C-alpha positions in Angstrom: -1.1 15.0 19.6 -0.7 11.2 19.7 -1.4 9.3 16.5 -2.0 5.6 16.1 -1.7 4.3 12.6 -3.8 1.2 12.3 -2.9 -1.2 9.5 -4.0 -4.6 8.2 -1.8 -6.5 5.8 -2.6 -8.9 3.0 -2.5 -12.5 4.3 -0.4 -13.5 1.2 2.2 -10.8 2.0 2.4 -12.0 5.6 2.9 -15.5 4.5 5.8 -14.4 2.2 7.3 -12.3 5.0 7.3 -15.0 7.6 8.1 -17.9 5.2 11.0 -16.0 3.8 12.6 -15.4 7.2 12.8 -18.6 9.1 12.1 -18.2 12.8 10.9 -14.6 12.5 7.6 -15.4 14.3 9.6 -16.5 17.4 11.5 -13.3 17.7 10.6 -10.4 19.9 8.3 -7.5 19.0 11.1 -5.0 18.1 12.8 -7.5 15.8 9.5 -8.4 14.0 8.5 -4.8 13.6 12.0 -4.0 12.1 11.6 -6.8 9.6 8.0 -5.7 8.8 9.2 -2.1 8.1 12.3 -3.3 6.1 9.9 -5.1 3.8 8.7 -1.8 2.4 5.3 -3.3 1.9 2.3 -0.8 1.9 3.2 2.3 3.8 5.6 0.4 6.2 6.6 3.2 8.6 6.8 5.8 5.9 4.1 7.9 7.5 5.0 7.5 11.2 8.7 8.1 10.8 8.2 11.8 10.0 5.8 12.6 12.9 8.3 13.0 15.8 9.8 16.0 13.9 6.5 17.7 14.3 6.4 16.9 18.1 3.9 14.1 17.7 3.9 10.8 19.5 3.1 8.0 17.1 2.9 4.2 16.8 2.1 1.7 14.0 -0.1 -1.3 14.7 -0.5 -4.1 12.1 -3.6 -5.6 13.7 -3.9 -8.8 11.7 -0.3 -9.8 11.9 -0.7 -12.4 14.6 3.0 -13.2 15.5 3.7 -9.5 15.8 0.6 -8.8 17.9 1.3 -11.7 20.1 4.9 -10.5 20.5 3.6 -7.1 21.6 1.5 -8.8 24.2 4.6 -10.6 25.4 6.3 -7.3 26.0 3.6 -6.6 28.6 4.6 -9.6 30.6 7.8 -10.9 32.2 8.2 -13.9 29.9 7.0 -15.3 26.6 3.3 -14.9 25.8 1.3 -18.0 26.8 0.0 -18.1 23.3 3.5 -18.7 21.9 4.3 -21.3 24.5 1.1 -23.2 23.7 1.7 -22.8 19.9 5.2 -24.2 20.2 4.1 -27.2 22.1 1.2 -27.9 19.7 2.9 -27.2 16.3 6.6 -27.0 16.8 8.7 -24.1 15.5 8.6 -25.3 11.9 4.8 -25.2 11.6 4.3 -22.2 13.9 4.8 -19.6 11.2 2.6 -21.4 8.6 -0.2 -21.9 11.2 -0.3 -18.4 12.8 0.5 -15.7 10.3 -2.7 -13.6 10.0 -5.4 -13.0 12.5 -9.0 -13.5 11.4 -10.6 -10.2 12.4 -13.6 -12.2 13.7 -11.5 -13.9 16.4 -12.0 -12.4 19.9 -8.2 -12.3 20.5 -7.8 -10.0 17.5 -9.9 -7.4 19.3 -8.5 -8.2 22.7 -4.9 -7.3 21.8 -5.9 -4.3 19.7 -8.0 -2.9 22.5 -5.1 -3.4 24.9 -2.8 -1.5 22.5 -5.2 1.4 22.2 -5.6 1.6 26.0 -1.8 1.5 26.5 -1.1 4.3 24.0 -4.2 6.4 24.5 -4.2 8.1 21.1 -5.7 11.4 20.4 -6.1 10.4 16.7 -6.6 6.9 15.4 -5.8 6.7 11.7 -7.5 3.6 10.2 -6.0 2.3 6.9 -8.5 -0.6 6.9 -12.0 0.9 7.3 -13.6 -2.0 5.5 -12.0 -4.6 7.8 -11.8 -2.9 11.2 -15.2 -1.6 12.3 -15.5 2.1 13.1 -18.3 1.3 15.6 -16.1 -1.2 17.4 -13.2 1.2 17.4 -15.5 3.9 19.0 -16.3 1.4 21.7 -12.7 1.1 22.8 -11.2 4.5 22.0 -10.7 7.3 24.6 -13.6 9.7 24.5 -11.4 12.5 23.3 -9.8 10.5 20.4 -10.6 11.5 16.8 -11.3 8.7 14.4 -9.9 9.1 10.9 -10.0 6.8 7.9 -8.0 6.6 4.7 -9.5 5.0 1.6 -9.0 4.7 -2.1 -10.4 1.3 -2.7 -14.0 0.1 -3.4 -16.2 1.3 -0.5 -17.7 -1.4 1.7 -21.5 -0.6 2.1 -21.5 -2.0 5.6 -19.1 0.7 6.9 -20.6 3.4 9.1 -18.8 6.3 7.6 -20.6 8.8 9.9 -18.7 7.3 12.8 -15.5 8.9 11.4 -14.5 12.5 12.2 -12.6 12.7 8.9 -12.1 10.5 5.8 -9.0 11.1 3.7 -8.7 9.9 0.1 -6.4 10.3 -2.9 -9.5 10.2 -5.1 -11.3 13.6 -5.6 -14.5 11.8 -6.6 -14.5 10.0 -3.2 -14.0 13.2 -1.3 -16.9 14.8 -3.2 -19.1 11.7 -2.5 -18.4 11.7 1.2 -19.1 15.4 1.6 -22.4 15.0 -0.3 -23.3 12.4 2.4 -22.4 14.7 5.2 -19.1 13.0 6.1 -16.1 15.3 6.5 -13.5 14.4 3.9 -10.2 15.8 2.6 -8.0 15.1 -0.5 -4.4 13.9 0.0 -2.4 12.3 -2.8 -0.3 9.2 -2.1 3.5 9.3 -2.1 6.9 7.6 -2.4 9.5 7.1 0.2 13.0 7.9 -1.2 14.9 5.6 1.3 13.4 2.7 -0.6 16.1 3.4 -3.3 18.9 2.8 -0.7 17.0 -0.2 0.6 16.8 -2.0 -2.7 20.3 -1.2 -3.8 21.6 -0.9 -7.4 19.4 -2.8 -9.8 20.1 -3.5 -13.5 17.4 -2.2 -15.7 16.8 -5.3 -17.8 13.0 -5.5 -18.3 11.9 -3.7 -21.4 8.2 -3.5 -20.5 6.4 -4.5 -17.3 3.1 -4.4 -15.5 3.0 -4.8 -11.7 -0.4 -5.2 -10.1 -3.4 -7.3 -9.4 -5.1 -9.1 -12.3 -8.2 -11.2 -12.1 -11.8 -11.4 -13.5 -12.7 -8.8 -10.9 -10.5 -6.3 -12.7 -12.5 -6.6 -15.9 -11.4 -3.5 -17.8 -7.8 -3.8 -16.7 -7.8 -7.5 -17.6 -9.1 -6.8 -21.1 -6.6 -4.0 -21.6 -3.6 -6.2 -20.5 -4.7 -9.1 -22.7 -4.7 -6.9 -25.7 -1.3 -5.4 -24.8 0.1 -8.9 -24.2 -1.0 -10.1 -27.6 1.0 -7.4 -29.3 4.0 -6.8 -27.1 6.5 -8.5 -24.8 5.0 -7.2 -21.6 6.2 -9.1 -18.4 3.6 -9.2 -15.6 4.0 -9.5 -11.8 1.3 -9.5 -9.2 -1.4 -11.5 -7.6 -4.5 -13.0 -9.1 -3.0 -15.3 -11.8 -4.6 -18.3 -10.3 -8.0 -16.8 -11.1 -7.3 -16.2 -14.7 -8.9 -18.4 -17.4 -6.7 -21.3 -18.6 -6.5 -19.8 -22.1 -5.6 -16.3 -20.9 -2.5 -14.9 -22.8 -1.4 -13.4 -19.6 -0.5 -16.7 -18.0 2.6 -17.2 -20.1 3.9 -13.8 -19.2 3.1 -13.9 -15.5 6.0 -14.1 -13.1 4.1 -14.4 -9.8 3.3 -12.1 -6.9 5.8 -9.6 -5.6 5.5 -7.6 -2.4 7.4 -4.6 -1.0 11.1 -4.5 -1.7 10.8 -7.2 -4.4 8.1 -5.2 -6.1 10.2 -2.1 -6.1 13.1 -4.0 -7.6 10.9 -5.2 -10.5 9.9 -1.5 -11.1 13.6 -0.5 -10.9 14.4 -3.1 -13.5 11.8 -1.8 -15.9 12.5 0.6 -18.8 8.8 1.2 -19.2 6.1 0.1 -16.8 2.4 0.2 -17.5 -0.3 1.5 -15.2 -4.1 1.1 -15.5 -6.4 2.5 -12.8 -9.4 0.4 -11.7 -13.0 1.6 -12.3 -13.5 3.4 -9.0 -10.9 6.0 -10.0 -13.3 7.3 -12.7 -11.6 10.3 -14.3 -8.8 10.7 -11.7 -5.2 9.6 -11.4 -4.4 8.5 -7.9 -2.9 5.0 -7.4 0.3 4.0 -5.8 1.9 2.9 -9.0 2.2 6.5 -10.2 4.6 7.2 -7.4 6.2 3.8 -7.0 7.1 3.6 -10.7 8.4 7.2 -11.1 10.2 7.0 -7.7 12.2 4.0 -8.8 13.1 5.7 -12.1 11.0 3.6 -14.5 9.3 5.4 -17.4 5.7 5.4 -16.4 3.1 4.8 -19.2 -0.3 5.4 -17.5 -3.9 6.0 -18.5 -4.8 9.6 -19.1 -6.8 11.2 -16.3 -8.0 14.8 -16.0 -5.9 15.6 -12.9 -2.7 13.8 -14.1 -1.1 17.2 -15.0 -1.4 18.3 -11.4 0.8 15.4 -10.4 3.1 14.9 -13.4 3.6 16.6 -16.7 2.5 14.2 -19.5 5.0 13.9 -22.3 7.8 15.2 -20.1 7.7 13.4 -16.8 5.3 10.5 -17.6 3.6 9.1 -20.7 -0.2 8.9 -20.9 -2.5 7.0 -23.3 -6.2 7.4 -24.0 -6.8 4.1 -25.7 -5.1 0.7 -26.0 -4.1 1.6 -29.5 -2.3 4.7 -28.4 -0.7 2.8 -25.6 0.7 0.3 -28.1 2.0 3.1 -30.3 3.8 4.7 -27.3 5.3 1.4 -26.4 6.7 1.0 -30.0 7.9 4.5 -30.2 9.8 4.7 -26.9 11.2 1.2 -27.3 12.8 2.6 -30.5 13.9 5.9 -28.9 15.7 5.0 -25.7 17.3 8.4 -25.1 13.9 10.1 -25.1 12.5 7.4 -22.9 15.3 7.8 -20.4 14.9 11.6 -20.3 11.2 11.2 -19.4 12.1 8.6 -16.7 14.7 10.9 -15.2 12.3 13.9 -15.1 9.5 11.8 -13.6 11.8 10.5 -10.9 13.0 14.0 -10.1 9.5 15.3 -9.8 8.4 12.4 -7.6 11.4 12.7 -5.2 10.9 16.4 -5.0 7.1 16.9 -4.8 5.6 13.5 -3.9 7.7 12.2 -1.0 6.3 11.1 2.4 8.2 13.7 4.4 6.5 16.5 2.4 3.1 14.7 2.4 3.2 14.3 6.2 3.8 18.0 6.7 0.4 18.5 5.0 -1.2 15.7 7.0 0.0 17.1 10.3 -1.2 20.5 9.4 -4.6 19.1 8.5 -5.0 17.0 11.6 -3.8 19.9 13.9 -6.3 22.3 12.3 -9.2 19.9 12.9 -8.3 18.2 16.2 -5.5 19.9 18.1 
């Protein structure tokens, strides 16, 4: 089995990655990929790193990372990519990174390089993390005829996607799995996970933030926004994430907002937090699923999350995490566990132990390999 993990990164993350490491866009493919993985953003190489142990050939592709993709193309030639030479001549090294960070998926060169990578690797499974951005129908047109096409999704579904083009859809949301199956699309449930090596990567961090929220906030996150504004009015919550520029000028969240954080920087914020809040978005309905469940507990923060019917399958409420069913209950829990640090720290330790034991990527990939082999090998 040969698995190609296909990713597309947020443009704002790519800008921070390349702006933060001067000259990175001019380095070779291996150096850029090493920097991308070391960022710990998204799934990084957390899925692919465990595949060789199962005898699987694997590669990661970050299709909209233009410097990385152009550097891959350069490895297929005897010298620097003609694109890089032209870009250097036109923009100079200082502006190169600012000008060419993310591919627009509509650009022909985006598809040209991706198609070349697929042809070079010849996967037997292509695992698409961006089904809303990278067309299944286009992928079918360039994939080997014997290649299975798999999507992973736990975000709002794009109505333009041809889900019937996929051989399998994987989701951390049971309601999504049920919906896909009702539409005649093969679907399986797989929870998300945490990579323990992140702890070594971020190093020792002083836990100096009493209460945090890390995540997107904007008018598009209506219920979450209203919840956080109520919490902010009655607590000292500190907020990190994207979307602040879209808040109303009189939003109480603006004064508490510390900007966007990605990857390792985000994990450090969570590691600094005594208690960190979680609020699922509307598509989750009655189910706990998001990355914050595992990122927070994995870094040793005491997670205070919204109650969902399947939460006890992941963590034991009251022992490994805290759960609220209303904003009033959330505020009561904040007050209580702020005043009782020993109880709070015991819950945080138990949550971290559970996460590192049961919700790590190595264990999750054993399940994924078994699933893929059962269907496609």
